N, C-alpha and C positions, 0 to 999 in steps of 0.2 A: 672435339666434342660437337662443334657445329657440323662438321663433316659427317659424323655418325648420325646426327639427327636428320640431316638431309637424306642420307642413304636409307634411314629407317622410313622416312616419309615416302620416298620413291618406292620402297618395297611394299608399303601398305597400299599405295596407288596401284601397283602391279597386281597385287593379290585381289584388290577390289575389281579391277578390270577383268582378271581371269575368271573371278566368280560370276560376273555378269555374263561373260562369254559362255561359260558352262551352262548357266541358266537358260540362255537363248538357245543353245544347242539342244538342251533337254526339253525344250518346250514341246508340248504334245501337238499332234496334228489337229485334234479337235479344238484346241485353244486357238490355233492359227486360223481355222475355218470360222470360228466364232468371232474373231477379231475383224473378219471381213464382212460380218453381218449375216452369216448363213447359219442354219442349224445343221449340225453334223449328223450323219447317219451311223447307226450302230454297226452296220456292215455295209460297206460300199458295194454297189451293184449297178447293173444297167437298168434297173427298175426306177419308177417314180420320177421320171423326167418331166420337163415343162408340159403342162396341160393335164397331167395325171390327176385323177380324183382319188383322194386317199383319206385314210383315218389311221389312228394309232392302233397298234396291237393291244388287245384288251389287257388292262392292268398296267400298261407302260406309260400312258399319258403322252403329252407332247413335250416333255423335258428332253434335253439333249443327253446322250445321242438318241436320235429318233429311231423308233421301231415302228415301221409302217406296214400297212396292207392296203390293197386296192379296194375302193368302193365299187368301181366298174372296170371291167376288163379294158386294157388300153387299146385293143383293136376295135372296141365298140365306141371309144371316145372320139375317134377321128381328129386327133390333134394335128394341126399343121406343122410343117418343119420349123424347128426352133430357130430364133435369130441369135447369132453370135454377137455378144456385146464386146466390142474391141477394147473400149476403155476399161471395163470391169475385168476383162481377160488379162490385160496388162498388169493391173493391180494384183489380181489373184496369182498370176505367174510369179511376180516378184515376192509375194508373201509366202508362197508354197515352194519356192526353190530351196533345195538342200535336202538333208536327210532328217528323219524323225524316228525316235526310238518308240517302240510300242510297249505300253505298260502291261502288267500281268492281267488286269481286268480286260483290256482289249484282246489280249492273246486268248483268254478263256472264251470270249465271244467268237473268236475265230475257230473254236474247236480244239485249241491247243492246251486246255486246262490240265488234262491228265499227263501231258508231256512236258510241262513247264520245268520239271526237274532236270531235263536233258538240255534245255535251251539256255544259252548264255545271254543272247540278245537277238532281237529281230528289228531290223532297220527298214524303213519304208522310204522310197524316193519317188516323187511324182514328176511326170514330164507331160508335154503336150497339153498343158492346162488350158481349158476354155471355159467361158461363162456363157451359158445358153439361156434364153428367156423367150417368153411370149408376151405380147401386148394384152391389155385387159380386154380388148374387143375380141382377140383370139380366144381367150379363156371363156368369154361369154358365148362365143360361137360353138365351142366344144360342148358346153352345157345345153345349148339350145337344140343340139342334134342328138341328144341321148334318147334311147328307146324308153318305152314306158316302164319297164322293170327297173332299169338303172335310174331313171328319173325319180321313181318312188323311193329307192334306196337312198339316194342323195338327199331327198327331201326329209326323210326320216332322221338321218344322221345330222342334217343341218339343224333340225328342230332341237337337237340336243347339243348343239355347238361342237359337233364331232366331225364335220365334213370340211375338208380342205382341198385346195387345188395348188399344184406346183406352179409357181410363177417364174422362178429362176433357179438355175442349178450350176454348180461347179462340176465339170467333168474332166477327167485326166486319165492318162495311162499310169501304171504303177509297177514298181519292182520291189519285191520283198527279198531281203537278204537275211538269211538265218545263220547265226553262229552257235554251234553246239558245244557243250562242255567236252573236255578232253575224255576220250574213251568211249564216246557214244558210238554205237554200232551202225552198220549200214542199214539195218532194219529200222532203227530209230530215225535215221535220216529220211528213209522212205516214208515213214509214218507222218513225220512233220510236214514234208512237202505235200503229201496226200491231203492232210488236214487243211492246209492253205488252199489247195485246189478245190476241195469240197466246199469250202466256205463261200465260194463265188459261183457255184452252180454251173461250172463249165465255161464261164466267161474268163477264166484264168488258165494259163498254160505254164507248166514247169519245165525247166531245162534239166540237163544231166547233173547240175550242181545243186547247191543249197539256195536256190533262188526260185521265185515264182513271179510271173509277170501277167498283168491283166490289161485289157484295152478298153478305153471308153467307159470307165466306171464313174458313177456319181458319188461325190463325197460330201457335198453340202447343198442344202435346199433353202429356198425362200418360199414359204407356204402362205397362201391367202385363204381366209375363211370364206366358205361358201354359204 
């Protein structure tokens, strides 16, 4: 009897540990980014890096995941080269190592909503993770060099608490791996890869299989109010 009780206790511990492991595996990328103190982007891209003057897309607000647009063109903002924060990079690399499953909401934002019935899963894996930032004097320098039109726009949005500047950002290379349901045609395969490619505006390249890779995309931002 005692032996049975001991075996039962071990089994319960094993089930508990397995459940925890499954929850950790299933944790979303957005949750991992938030745990590091960054706001996640609705769609990762090469836009909105350190120094950028941004606001939210009308109606979306500043809740995560962020949907942003530029207040001023980045080539007019004259932002200096970003500084790589080695300590923060090490922390982010450790937190973002491994694979993440994308949920249906995220897939729909990638343009895969109409094709979800063909997809079994989409896994994302990050590599070459870095954290880039600018000092506050750099940010002030960017704002001081704005032209009159851009300066007026920033002033207008700032008066409504809608003007922000990117202070820090998580950047990484990414690989998307797509598993389709049995029986999906070659045409469906092409449409899925095309949708992934289109979501990143040419900053992503697909290979001959069901994967797509992108280089130097921003995944999380720290914004400071202007």
